[in-house]
All heavy atoms as a GROMACS GRO file, in nm:
protein
  566
    1MET      N    1   0.085  -0.118   0.000
    1MET     CA    2   0.000   0.000   0.000
    1MET      C    3   0.088   0.123   0.000
    1MET      O    4   0.181   0.134   0.079
    1MET     CB    5  -0.090  -0.002   0.125
    1MET     CG    6  -0.167   0.125   0.144
    1MET     SD    7  -0.261   0.118   0.299
    1MET     CE    8  -0.233   0.285   0.352
    2SER      N    9   0.060   0.214  -0.087
    2SER     CA   10   0.131   0.341  -0.090
    2SER      C   11   0.045   0.447  -0.024
    2SER      O   12  -0.076   0.452  -0.043
    2SER     CB   13   0.156   0.385  -0.235
    2SER     OG   14   0.242   0.294  -0.296
    3PHE      N   15   0.109   0.530   0.056
    3PHE     CA   16   0.038   0.640   0.118
    3PHE      C   17   0.017   0.749   0.014
    3PHE      O   18   0.105   0.782  -0.063
    3PHE     CB   19   0.114   0.697   0.235
    3PHE     CG   20   0.098   0.620   0.363
    3PHE    CD1   21   0.168   0.659   0.475
    3PHE    CD2   22   0.017   0.510   0.374
    3PHE    CE1   23   0.153   0.592   0.596
    3PHE    CE2   24   0.002   0.441   0.492
    3PHE     CZ   25   0.071   0.482   0.602
    4THR      N   26  -0.103   0.803   0.016
    4THR     CA   27  -0.135   0.915  -0.070
    4THR      C   28  -0.136   1.043   0.013
    4THR      O   29  -0.120   1.039   0.136
    4THR     CB   30  -0.276   0.897  -0.134
    4THR    OG1   31  -0.373   0.901  -0.026
    4THR    CG2   32  -0.287   0.766  -0.210
    5ARG      N   33  -0.154   1.153  -0.054
    5ARG     CA   34  -0.162   1.281   0.017
    5ARG      C   35  -0.272   1.275   0.123
    5ARG      O   36  -0.258   1.327   0.234
    5ARG     CB   37  -0.189   1.393  -0.082
    5ARG     CG   38  -0.198   1.529  -0.017
    5ARG     CD   39  -0.221   1.637  -0.121
    5ARG     NE   40  -0.232   1.765  -0.055
    5ARG     CZ   41  -0.210   1.878  -0.113
    5ARG    NH1   42  -0.178   1.883  -0.240
    5ARG    NH2   43  -0.222   1.990  -0.045
    6LYS      N   44  -0.384   1.209   0.090
    6LYS     CA   45  -0.496   1.194   0.183
    6LYS      C   46  -0.450   1.125   0.312
    6LYS      O   47  -0.485   1.168   0.422
    6LYS     CB   48  -0.608   1.114   0.117
    6LYS     CG   49  -0.724   1.081   0.211
    6LYS     CD   50  -0.827   0.992   0.142
    6LYS     CE   51  -0.785   0.848   0.162
    6LYS     NZ   52  -0.886   0.750   0.125
    7HIS      N   53  -0.369   1.020   0.299
    7HIS     CA   54  -0.320   0.948   0.416
    7HIS      C   55  -0.229   1.035   0.502
    7HIS      O   56  -0.244   1.039   0.623
    7HIS     CB   57  -0.243   0.823   0.374
    7HIS     CG   58  -0.330   0.720   0.309
    7HIS    ND1   59  -0.317   0.689   0.175
    7HIS    CD2   60  -0.428   0.643   0.358
    7HIS    CE1   61  -0.405   0.594   0.146
    7HIS    NE2   62  -0.476   0.565   0.254
    8PHE      N   63  -0.136   1.104   0.436
    8PHE     CA   64  -0.044   1.189   0.512
    8PHE      C   65  -0.118   1.300   0.584
    8PHE      O   66  -0.087   1.334   0.698
    8PHE     CB   67   0.065   1.247   0.421
    8PHE     CG   68   0.167   1.145   0.379
    8PHE    CD1   69   0.176   1.102   0.248
    8PHE    CD2   70   0.256   1.093   0.471
    8PHE    CE1   71   0.271   1.010   0.210
    8PHE    CE2   72   0.350   0.998   0.435
    8PHE     CZ   73   0.360   0.956   0.303
    9GLU      N   74  -0.217   1.359   0.518
    9GLU     CA   75  -0.297   1.465   0.580
    9GLU      C   76  -0.377   1.410   0.698
    9GLU      O   77  -0.386   1.473   0.804
    9GLU     CB   78  -0.387   1.532   0.479
    9GLU     CG   79  -0.309   1.619   0.382
    9GLU     CD   80  -0.396   1.679   0.273
    9GLU    OE1   81  -0.515   1.644   0.261
    9GLU    OE2   82  -0.342   1.764   0.197
   10ALA      N   83  -0.431   1.290   0.685
   10ALA     CA   84  -0.509   1.229   0.792
   10ALA      C   85  -0.419   1.198   0.911
   10ALA      O   86  -0.456   1.221   1.026
   10ALA     CB   87  -0.580   1.104   0.743
   11ILE      N   88  -0.300   1.146   0.885
   11ILE     CA   89  -0.206   1.116   0.993
   11ILE      C   90  -0.163   1.244   1.064
   11ILE      O   91  -0.158   1.250   1.187
   11ILE     CB   92  -0.083   1.038   0.940
   11ILE    CG1   93  -0.128   0.898   0.896
   11ILE    CG2   94   0.028   1.031   1.046
   11ILE    CD1   95  -0.023   0.823   0.816
   12ALA      N   96  -0.134   1.347   0.988
   12ALA     CA   97  -0.097   1.476   1.047
   12ALA      C   98  -0.209   1.531   1.134
   12ALA      O   99  -0.184   1.585   1.243
   12ALA     CB  100  -0.061   1.576   0.936
   13GLN      N  101  -0.332   1.514   1.090
   13GLN     CA  102  -0.446   1.561   1.169
   13GLN      C  103  -0.457   1.483   1.299
   13GLN      O  104  -0.481   1.539   1.406
   13GLN     CB  105  -0.575   1.550   1.088
   13GLN     CG  106  -0.696   1.598   1.166
   13GLN     CD  107  -0.824   1.590   1.084
   13GLN    OE1  108  -0.821   1.566   0.964
   13GLN    NE2  109  -0.935   1.610   1.150
   14VAL      N  110  -0.440   1.351   1.292
   14VAL     CA  111  -0.448   1.268   1.413
   14VAL      C  112  -0.340   1.309   1.512
   14VAL      O  113  -0.365   1.322   1.633
   14VAL     CB  114  -0.436   1.117   1.377
   14VAL    CG1  115  -0.410   1.032   1.500
   14VAL    CG2  116  -0.561   1.070   1.306
   15ILE      N  117  -0.218   1.331   1.463
   15ILE     CA  118  -0.109   1.374   1.551
   15ILE      C  119  -0.141   1.509   1.613
   15ILE      O  120  -0.127   1.528   1.734
   15ILE     CB  121   0.025   1.378   1.475
   15ILE    CG1  122   0.067   1.236   1.439
   15ILE    CG2  123   0.133   1.448   1.558
   15ILE    CD1  124   0.183   1.227   1.343
   16ALA      N  125  -0.187   1.603   1.532
   16ALA     CA  126  -0.220   1.736   1.583
   16ALA      C  127  -0.329   1.730   1.689
   16ALA      O  128  -0.323   1.800   1.791
   16ALA     CB  129  -0.262   1.828   1.469
   17GLU      N  130  -0.429   1.646   1.668
   17GLU     CA  131  -0.540   1.634   1.762
   17GLU      C  132  -0.500   1.564   1.892
   17GLU      O  133  -0.569   1.575   1.991
   17GLU     CB  134  -0.657   1.559   1.697
   17GLU     CG  135  -0.725   1.639   1.589
   17GLU     CD  136  -0.830   1.559   1.513
   17GLU    OE1  137  -0.843   1.436   1.535
   17GLU    OE2  138  -0.896   1.620   1.427
   18ASN      N  139  -0.388   1.495   1.891
   18ASN     CA  140  -0.343   1.420   2.009
   18ASN      C  141  -0.215   1.477   2.069
   18ASN      O  142  -0.149   1.410   2.148
   18ASN     CB  143  -0.324   1.273   1.974
   18ASN     CG  144  -0.456   1.203   1.955
   18ASN    OD1  145  -0.519   1.164   2.051
   18ASN    ND2  146  -0.501   1.191   1.831
   19THR      N  147  -0.182   1.600   2.033
   19THR     CA  148  -0.063   1.665   2.084
   19THR      C  149  -0.104   1.780   2.175
   19THR      O  150  -0.192   1.857   2.141
   19THR     CB  151   0.023   1.720   1.968
   19THR    OG1  152   0.056   1.612   1.880
   19THR    CG2  153   0.151   1.784   2.018
   20THR      N  154  -0.041   1.789   2.290
   20THR     CA  155  -0.069   1.897   2.382
   20THR      C  156   0.059   1.971   2.415
   20THR      O  157   0.168   1.915   2.406
   20THR     CB  158  -0.133   1.845   2.513
   20THR    OG1  159  -0.042   1.755   2.574
   20THR    CG2  160  -0.265   1.777   2.488
   21THR      N  161   0.046   2.094   2.455
   21THR     CA  162   0.162   2.173   2.495
   21THR      C  163   0.194   2.141   2.640
   21THR      O  164   0.105   2.144   2.726
   21THR     CB  165   0.133   2.323   2.478
   21THR    OG1  166   0.097   2.346   2.342
   21THR    CG2  167   0.255   2.406   2.511
   22ARG      N  168   0.318   2.112   2.666
   22ARG     CA  169   0.362   2.085   2.803
   22ARG      C  170   0.373   2.214   2.880
   22ARG      O  171   0.404   2.318   2.825
   22ARG     CB  172   0.499   2.018   2.802
   22ARG     CG  173   0.501   1.878   2.755
   22ARG     CD  174   0.639   1.821   2.772
   22ARG     NE  175   0.645   1.688   2.719
   22ARG     CZ  176   0.756   1.620   2.707
   22ARG    NH1  177   0.871   1.672   2.742
   22ARG    NH2  178   0.754   1.498   2.658
   23THR      N  179   0.350   2.205   3.008
   23THR     CA  180   0.380   2.319   3.093
   23THR      C  181   0.525   2.304   3.135
   23THR      O  182   0.574   2.192   3.152
   23THR     CB  183   0.288   2.323   3.217
   23THR    OG1  184   0.302   2.200   3.287
   23THR    CG2  185   0.145   2.343   3.176
   24GLY      N  186   0.592   2.410   3.146
   24GLY     CA  187   0.732   2.403   3.185
   24GLY      C  188   0.810   2.515   3.122
   24GLY      O  189   0.757   2.623   3.093
   25PRO      N  190   0.937   2.490   3.095
   25PRO     CA  191   1.022   2.595   3.041
   25PRO      C  192   0.975   2.640   2.902
   25PRO      O  193   0.911   2.563   2.830
   25PRO     CB  194   1.160   2.531   3.035
   25PRO     CG  195   1.135   2.384   3.035
   25PRO     CD  196   1.006   2.364   3.108
   26PRO      N  197   1.008   2.762   2.866
   26PRO     CA  198   0.976   2.810   2.731
   26PRO      C  199   1.036   2.714   2.628
   26PRO      O  200   1.140   2.653   2.652
   26PRO     CB  201   1.040   2.948   2.724
   26PRO     CG  202   1.060   2.988   2.866
   26PRO     CD  203   1.080   2.863   2.945
   27ASN      N  204   0.970   2.702   2.517
   27ASN     CA  205   1.015   2.616   2.407
   27ASN      C  206   1.015   2.467   2.443
   27ASN      O  207   1.082   2.388   2.380
   27ASN     CB  208   1.153   2.656   2.355
   27ASN     CG  209   1.155   2.799   2.308
   27ASN    OD1  210   1.060   2.849   2.249
   27ASN    ND2  211   1.265   2.869   2.334
   28ALA      N  212   0.938   2.429   2.545
   28ALA     CA  213   0.928   2.287   2.580
   28ALA      C  214   0.860   2.214   2.464
   28ALA      O  215   0.766   2.267   2.404
   28ALA     CB  216   0.848   2.267   2.708
   29PRO      N  217   0.907   2.094   2.430
   29PRO     CA  218   0.845   2.023   2.318
   29PRO      C  219   0.701   1.981   2.353
   29PRO      O  220   0.668   1.963   2.470
   29PRO     CB  221   0.934   1.901   2.300
   29PRO     CG  222   1.002   1.884   2.430
   29PRO     CD  223   1.014   2.020   2.492
   30PRO      N  224   0.619   1.963   2.252
   30PRO     CA  225   0.483   1.918   2.278
   30PRO      C  226   0.483   1.775   2.331
   30PRO      O  227   0.580   1.702   2.314
   30PRO     CB  228   0.414   1.927   2.142
   30PRO     CG  229   0.523   1.930   2.043
   30PRO     CD  230   0.644   1.984   2.111
   31SER      N  231   0.374   1.738   2.392
   31SER     CA  232   0.360   1.604   2.449
   31SER      C  233   0.253   1.527   2.374
   31SER      O  234   0.147   1.582   2.342
   31SER     CB  235   0.322   1.617   2.597
   31SER     OG  236   0.298   1.491   2.652
   32VAL      N  237   0.280   1.401   2.347
   32VAL     CA  238   0.184   1.314   2.280
   32VAL      C  239   0.162   1.191   2.366
   32VAL      O  240   0.258   1.128   2.410
   32VAL     CB  241   0.235   1.272   2.140
   32VAL    CG1  242   0.139   1.175   2.075
   32VAL    CG2  243   0.258   1.391   2.050
   33SER      N  244   0.038   1.158   2.391
   33SER     CA  245   0.005   1.036   2.463
   33SER      C  246   0.004   0.922   2.364
   33SER      O  247  -0.083   0.915   2.275
   33SER     CB  248  -0.133   1.050   2.529
   33SER     OG  249  -0.177   0.923   2.571
   34ALA      N  250   0.101   0.831   2.376
   34ALA     CA  251   0.113   0.721   2.281
   34ALA      C  252  -0.014   0.636   2.273
   34ALA      O  253  -0.062   0.608   2.161
   34ALA     CB  254   0.234   0.634   2.314
   35PRO      N  255  -0.075   0.594   2.386
   35PRO     CA  256  -0.196   0.512   2.374
   35PRO      C  257  -0.311   0.584   2.302
   35PRO      O  258  -0.380   0.523   2.219
   35PRO     CB  259  -0.234   0.480   2.519
   35PRO     CG  260  -0.105   0.494   2.594
   35PRO     CD  261  -0.029   0.603   2.524
   36GLU      N  262  -0.329   0.711   2.330
   36GLU     CA  263  -0.436   0.785   2.263
   36GLU      C  264  -0.405   0.805   2.116
   36GLU      O  265  -0.494   0.797   2.031
   36GLU     CB  266  -0.456   0.920   2.333
   36GLU     CG  267  -0.518   0.906   2.471
   36GLU     CD  268  -0.529   1.039   2.545
   36GLU    OE1  269  -0.512   1.145   2.483
   36GLU    OE2  270  -0.556   1.035   2.666
   37LEU      N  271  -0.278   0.830   2.085
   37LEU     CA  272  -0.238   0.845   1.945
   37LEU      C  273  -0.260   0.715   1.868
   37LEU      O  274  -0.316   0.716   1.758
   37LEU     CB  275  -0.092   0.889   1.935
   37LEU     CG  276  -0.034   0.905   1.795
   37LEU    CD1  277  -0.109   1.013   1.718
   37LEU    CD2  278   0.115   0.936   1.803
   38ILE      N  279  -0.219   0.604   1.927
   38ILE     CA  280  -0.238   0.474   1.862
   38ILE      C  281  -0.386   0.444   1.842
   38ILE      O  282  -0.427   0.399   1.734
   38ILE     CB  283  -0.167   0.363   1.940
   38ILE    CG1  284  -0.015   0.382   1.932
   38ILE    CG2  285  -0.208   0.224   1.890
   38ILE    CD1  286   0.064   0.300   2.030
   39ASP      N  287  -0.469   0.471   1.943
   39ASP     CA  288  -0.613   0.450   1.930
   39ASP      C  289  -0.670   0.532   1.814
   39ASP      O  290  -0.750   0.481   1.734
   39ASP     CB  291  -0.686   0.488   2.058
   39ASP     CG  292  -0.664   0.391   2.171
   39ASP    OD1  293  -0.615   0.278   2.147
   39ASP    OD2  294  -0.697   0.428   2.286
   40ALA      N  295  -0.628   0.655   1.802
   40ALA     CA  296  -0.678   0.742   1.696
   40ALA      C  297  -0.631   0.695   1.559
   40ALA      O  298  -0.708   0.696   1.462
   40ALA     CB  299  -0.637   0.887   1.720
   41LEU      N  300  -0.506   0.650   1.551
   41LEU     CA  301  -0.456   0.598   1.423
   41LEU      C  302  -0.529   0.470   1.383
   41LEU      O  303  -0.563   0.450   1.266
   41LEU     CB  304  -0.305   0.573   1.430
   41LEU     CG  305  -0.218   0.699   1.432
   41LEU    CD1  306  -0.075   0.662   1.465
   41LEU    CD2  307  -0.226   0.772   1.299
   42VAL      N  308  -0.552   0.382   1.481
   42VAL     CA  309  -0.627   0.258   1.453
   42VAL      C  310  -0.765   0.291   1.397
   42VAL      O  311  -0.807   0.233   1.297
   42VAL     CB  312  -0.639   0.171   1.580
   42VAL    CG1  313  -0.747   0.064   1.566
   42VAL    CG2  314  -0.506   0.107   1.615
   43GLU      N  315  -0.831   0.386   1.459
   43GLU     CA  316  -0.964   0.424   1.410
   43GLU      C  317  -0.958   0.479   1.268
   43GLU      O  318  -1.039   0.441   1.183
   43GLU     CB  319  -1.025   0.528   1.505
   43GLU     CG  320  -1.165   0.569   1.466
   43GLU     CD  321  -1.226   0.670   1.562
   43GLU    OE1  322  -1.180   0.683   1.677
   43GLU    OE2  323  -1.322   0.736   1.520
   44MET      N  324  -0.860   0.566   1.243
   44MET     CA  325  -0.847   0.627   1.110
   44MET      C  326  -0.814   0.519   1.005
   44MET      O  327  -0.877   0.514   0.899
   44MET     CB  328  -0.738   0.734   1.110
   44MET     CG  329  -0.734   0.812   0.981
   44MET     SD  330  -0.576   0.835   0.895
   44MET     CE  331  -0.452   0.746   0.976
   45PHE      N  332  -0.716   0.432   1.033
   45PHE     CA  333  -0.679   0.328   0.936
   45PHE      C  334  -0.792   0.229   0.914
   45PHE      O  335  -0.816   0.185   0.802
   45PHE     CB  336  -0.554   0.253   0.982
   45PHE     CG  337  -0.426   0.334   0.976
   45PHE    CD1  338  -0.332   0.320   1.076
   45PHE    CD2  339  -0.401   0.421   0.872
   45PHE    CE1  340  -0.213   0.392   1.072
   45PHE    CE2  341  -0.282   0.493   0.867
   45PHE     CZ  342  -0.189   0.480   0.967
   46ASP      N  343  -0.864   0.195   1.021
   46ASP     CA  344  -0.976   0.101   1.010
   46ASP      C  345  -1.089   0.159   0.926
   46ASP      O  346  -1.148   0.088   0.844
   46ASP     CB  347  -1.025   0.063   1.150
   46ASP     CG  348  -1.115  -0.058   1.148
   46ASP    OD1  349  -1.077  -0.159   1.084
   46ASP    OD2  350  -1.220  -0.054   1.213
   47ASP      N  351  -1.116   0.288   0.945
   47ASP     CA  352  -1.221   0.354   0.864
   47ASP      C  353  -1.181   0.357   0.716
   47ASP      O  354  -1.267   0.351   0.629
   47ASP     CB  355  -1.246   0.496   0.914
   47ASP     CG  356  -1.320   0.500   1.046
   47ASP    OD1  357  -1.373   0.396   1.088
   47ASP    OD2  358  -1.323   0.609   1.107
   48ASP      N  359  -1.051   0.368   0.690
   48ASP     CA  360  -1.003   0.383   0.552
   48ASP      C  361  -0.988   0.249   0.480
   48ASP      O  362  -1.000   0.243   0.358
   48ASP     CB  363  -0.869   0.457   0.552
   48ASP     CG  364  -0.822   0.490   0.412
   48ASP    OD1  365  -0.895   0.563   0.341
   48ASP    OD2  366  -0.715   0.439   0.373
   49ASN      N  367  -0.962   0.140   0.556
   49ASN     CA  368  -0.932   0.014   0.493
   49ASN      C  369  -0.994  -0.101   0.572
   49ASN      O  370  -0.952  -0.132   0.683
   49ASN     CB  371  -0.778  -0.004   0.486
   49ASN     CG  372  -0.736  -0.130   0.419
   49ASN    OD1  373  -0.817  -0.219   0.391
   49ASN    ND2  374  -0.607  -0.143   0.394
   50ALA      N  375  -1.091  -0.167   0.512
   50ALA     CA  376  -1.162  -0.276   0.579
   50ALA      C  377  -1.068  -0.393   0.611
   50ALA      O  378  -1.097  -0.472   0.700
   50ALA     CB  379  -1.277  -0.325   0.494
   51ARG      N  380  -0.956  -0.403   0.541
   51ARG     CA  381  -0.863  -0.513   0.564
   51ARG      C  382  -0.755  -0.479   0.667
   51ARG      O  383  -0.668  -0.559   0.695
   51ARG     CB  384  -0.798  -0.553   0.433
   51ARG     CG  385  -0.901  -0.612   0.334
   51ARG     CD  386  -0.842  -0.642   0.200
   51ARG     NE  387  -0.722  -0.723   0.211
   51ARG     CZ  388  -0.636  -0.740   0.113
   51ARG    NH1  389  -0.654  -0.685  -0.003
   51ARG    NH2  390  -0.527  -0.814   0.133
   52PHE      N  391  -0.760  -0.358   0.722
   52PHE     CA  392  -0.662  -0.315   0.822
   52PHE      C  393  -0.672  -0.405   0.944
   52PHE      O  394  -0.780  -0.434   0.994
   52PHE     CB  395  -0.688  -0.169   0.863
   52PHE     CG  396  -0.602  -0.122   0.976
   52PHE    CD1  397  -0.468  -0.101   0.958
   52PHE    CD2  398  -0.657  -0.102   1.101
   52PHE    CE1  399  -0.388  -0.060   1.064
   52PHE    CE2  400  -0.580  -0.060   1.208
   52PHE     CZ  401  -0.444  -0.038   1.188
   53ASP      N  402  -0.558  -0.450   0.994
   53ASP     CA  403  -0.554  -0.540   1.110
   53ASP      C  404  -0.506  -0.461   1.232
   53ASP      O  405  -0.385  -0.441   1.250
   53ASP     CB  406  -0.461  -0.658   1.081
   53ASP     CG  407  -0.468  -0.766   1.188
   53ASP    OD1  408  -0.498  -0.735   1.304
   53ASP    OD2  409  -0.443  -0.883   1.152
   54ALA      N  410  -0.599  -0.420   1.314
   54ALA     CA  411  -0.568  -0.338   1.431
   54ALA      C  412  -0.480  -0.413   1.529
   54ALA      O  413  -0.392  -0.353   1.592
   54ALA     CB  414  -0.696  -0.291   1.499
   55VAL      N  415  -0.501  -0.544   1.544
   55VAL     CA  416  -0.421  -0.622   1.638
   55VAL      C  417  -0.273  -0.622   1.596
   55VAL      O  418  -0.184  -0.600   1.676
   55VAL     CB  419  -0.476  -0.766   1.650
   55VAL    CG1  420  -0.384  -0.853   1.734
   55VAL    CG2  421  -0.616  -0.763   1.708
   56LYS      N  422  -0.247  -0.646   1.469
   56LYS     CA  423  -0.109  -0.645   1.418
   56LYS      C  424  -0.046  -0.506   1.435
   56LYS      O  425   0.071  -0.495   1.471
   56LYS     CB  426  -0.104  -0.687   1.271
   56LYS     CG  427  -0.120  -0.832   1.248
   56LYS     CD  428  -0.104  -0.865   1.102
   56LYS     CE  429  -0.123  -1.012   1.074
   56LYS     NZ  430  -0.108  -1.043   0.931
   57PHE      N  431  -0.124  -0.402   1.407
   57PHE     CA  432  -0.073  -0.266   1.420
   57PHE      C  433  -0.036  -0.237   1.565
   57PHE      O  434   0.072  -0.184   1.594
   57PHE     CB  435  -0.176  -0.164   1.370
   57PHE     CG  436  -0.130  -0.023   1.377
   57PHE    CD1  437  -0.040   0.028   1.286
   57PHE    CD2  438  -0.176   0.062   1.478
   57PHE    CE1  439   0.002   0.159   1.292
   57PHE    CE2  440  -0.134   0.193   1.486
   57PHE     CZ  441  -0.044   0.242   1.392
   58ARG      N  442  -0.123  -0.273   1.657
   58ARG     CA  443  -0.096  -0.250   1.800
   58ARG      C  444   0.027  -0.329   1.846
   58ARG      O  445   0.110  -0.278   1.921
   58ARG     CB  446  -0.217  -0.285   1.885
   58ARG     CG  447  -0.331  -0.184   1.871
   58ARG     CD  448  -0.450  -0.223   1.958
   58ARG     NE  449  -0.565  -0.142   1.930
   58ARG     CZ  450  -0.584  -0.017   1.973
   58ARG    NH1  451  -0.491   0.041   2.048
   58ARG    NH2  452  -0.692   0.050   1.943
   59LYS      N  453   0.042  -0.453   1.800
   59LYS     CA  454   0.160  -0.533   1.834
   59LYS      C  455   0.287  -0.468   1.780
   59LYS      O  456   0.390  -0.465   1.846
   59LYS     CB  457   0.146  -0.676   1.783
   59LYS     CG  458   0.051  -0.758   1.867
   59LYS     CD  459   0.044  -0.902   1.817
   59LYS     CE  460  -0.055  -0.981   1.900
   59LYS     NZ  461  -0.068  -1.119   1.853
   60ALA      N  462   0.280  -0.416   1.659
   60ALA     CA  463   0.395  -0.347   1.600
   60ALA      C  464   0.430  -0.223   1.682
   60ALA      O  465   0.548  -0.193   1.705
   60ALA     CB  466   0.367  -0.310   1.456
   61CYS      N  467   0.330  -0.152   1.727
   61CYS     CA  468   0.352  -0.035   1.810
   61CYS      C  469   0.418  -0.072   1.943
   61CYS      O  470   0.507  -0.001   1.991
   61CYS     CB  471   0.222   0.041   1.836
   61CYS     SG  472   0.155   0.122   1.690
   62GLU      N  473   0.378  -0.186   2.000
   62GLU     CA  474   0.438  -0.233   2.125
   62GLU      C  475   0.585  -0.265   2.105
   62GLU      O  476   0.667  -0.237   2.192
   62GLU     CB  477   0.365  -0.356   2.177
   62GLU     CG  478   0.228  -0.328   2.233
   62GLU     CD  479   0.153  -0.455   2.269
   62GLU    OE1  480   0.216  -0.563   2.275
   62GLU    OE2  481   0.032  -0.446   2.292
   63ARG      N  482   0.620  -0.323   1.991
   63ARG     CA  483   0.759  -0.358   1.963
   63ARG      C  484   0.845  -0.233   1.948
   63ARG      O  485   0.965  -0.237   1.969
   63ARG     CB  486   0.769  -0.441   1.835
   63ARG     CG  487   0.722  -0.584   1.852
   63ARG     CD  488   0.763  -0.672   1.737
   63ARG     NE  489   0.724  -0.622   1.606
   63ARG     CZ  490   0.608  -0.648   1.545
   63ARG    NH1  491   0.519  -0.725   1.605
   63ARG    NH2  492   0.582  -0.600   1.428
   64HIS      N  493   0.783  -0.124   1.908
   64HIS     CA  494   0.855   0.002   1.889
   64HIS      C  495   0.802   0.102   1.990
   64HIS      O  496   0.769   0.215   1.955
   64HIS     CB  497   0.834   0.055   1.746
   64HIS     CG  498   0.879  -0.042   1.642
   64HIS    ND1  499   1.011  -0.063   1.613
   64HIS    CD2  500   0.810  -0.128   1.564
   64HIS    CE1  501   1.021  -0.156   1.518
   64HIS    NE2  502   0.901  -0.196   1.488
   65ALA      N  503   0.796   0.060   2.115
   65ALA     CA  504   0.737   0.143   2.221
   65ALA      C  505   0.801   0.279   2.228
   65ALA      O  506   0.920   0.296   2.205
   65ALA     CB  507   0.750   0.072   2.354
   66PHE      N  508   0.718   0.377   2.259
   66PHE     CA  509   0.764   0.514   2.277
   66PHE      C  510   0.837   0.522   2.409
   66PHE      O  511   0.791   0.471   2.510
   66PHE     CB  512   0.644   0.611   2.277
   66PHE     CG  513   0.570   0.614   2.146
   66PHE    CD1  514   0.471   0.522   2.118
   66PHE    CD2  515   0.601   0.708   2.052
   66PHE    CE1  516   0.404   0.523   1.998
   66PHE    CE2  517   0.536   0.711   1.930
   66PHE     CZ  518   0.436   0.620   1.904
   67HIS      N  519   0.950   0.588   2.410
   67HIS     CA  520   1.028   0.605   2.533
   67HIS      C  521   1.061   0.751   2.550
   67HIS      O  522   1.080   0.824   2.454
   67HIS     CB  523   1.158   0.525   2.526
   67HIS     CG  524   1.138   0.378   2.520
   67HIS    ND1  525   1.110   0.302   2.629
   67HIS    CD2  526   1.138   0.293   2.414
   67HIS    CE1  527   1.096   0.176   2.593
   67HIS    NE2  528   1.112   0.168   2.464
   68ASP      N  529   1.072   0.791   2.676
   68ASP     CA  530   1.118   0.926   2.703
   68ASP      C  531   1.272   0.926   2.697
   68ASP      O  532   1.334   0.823   2.674
   68ASP     CB  533   1.065   0.980   2.836
   68ASP     CG  534   1.114   0.901   2.956
   68ASP    OD1  535   1.219   0.834   2.945
   68ASP    OD2  536   1.047   0.903   3.061
   69GLU      N  537   1.332   1.041   2.721
   69GLU     CA  538   1.477   1.050   2.708
   69GLU      C  539   1.551   0.964   2.810
   69GLU      O  540   1.664   0.929   2.790
   69GLU     CB  541   1.520   1.197   2.720
   69GLU     CG  542   1.476   1.280   2.601
   69GLU     CD  543   1.515   1.425   2.613
   69GLU    OE1  544   1.588   1.459   2.707
   69GLU    OE2  545   1.471   1.502   2.528
   70GLY      N  546   1.484   0.929   2.920
   70GLY     CA  547   1.546   0.845   3.019
   70GLY      C  548   1.537   0.698   2.988
   70GLY      O  549   1.582   0.614   3.064
   71GLY      N  550   1.471   0.662   2.877
   71GLY     CA  551   1.457   0.524   2.837
   71GLY      C  552   1.336   0.456   2.898
   71GLY      O  553   1.322   0.336   2.889
   72ASN      N  554   1.249   0.533   2.962
   72ASN     CA  555   1.129   0.476   3.023
   72ASN      C  556   1.012   0.478   2.927
   72ASN      O  557   0.998   0.574   2.852
   72ASN     CB  558   1.090   0.554   3.149
   72ASN     CG  559   1.201   0.551   3.252
   72ASN    OD1  560   1.258   0.446   3.279
   72ASN    ND2  561   1.234   0.665   3.308
   73ALA      N  562   0.930   0.377   2.931
   73ALA     CA  563   0.812   0.373   2.844
   73ALA      C  564   0.705   0.460   2.902
   73ALA      O  565   0.698   0.488   3.015
   73ALA     CB  566   0.761   0.230   2.831
   0.00000   0.00000   0.00000
């Protein structure tokens, strides 16, 4: 499957909707909740493709778990 402009725009929208500004020092990077982001991506991919396998996607996400700079999940 090749991503089209529609896919990239949808992914960007999901990321934007699941990103919040951290409180803290000026210029602090935004914060993204990985579980909420994954849930939103699963919903978007599932709506777009009836053959999308949410279980496989979630397992792939677990293998590439998000970590903070300290190496904690």
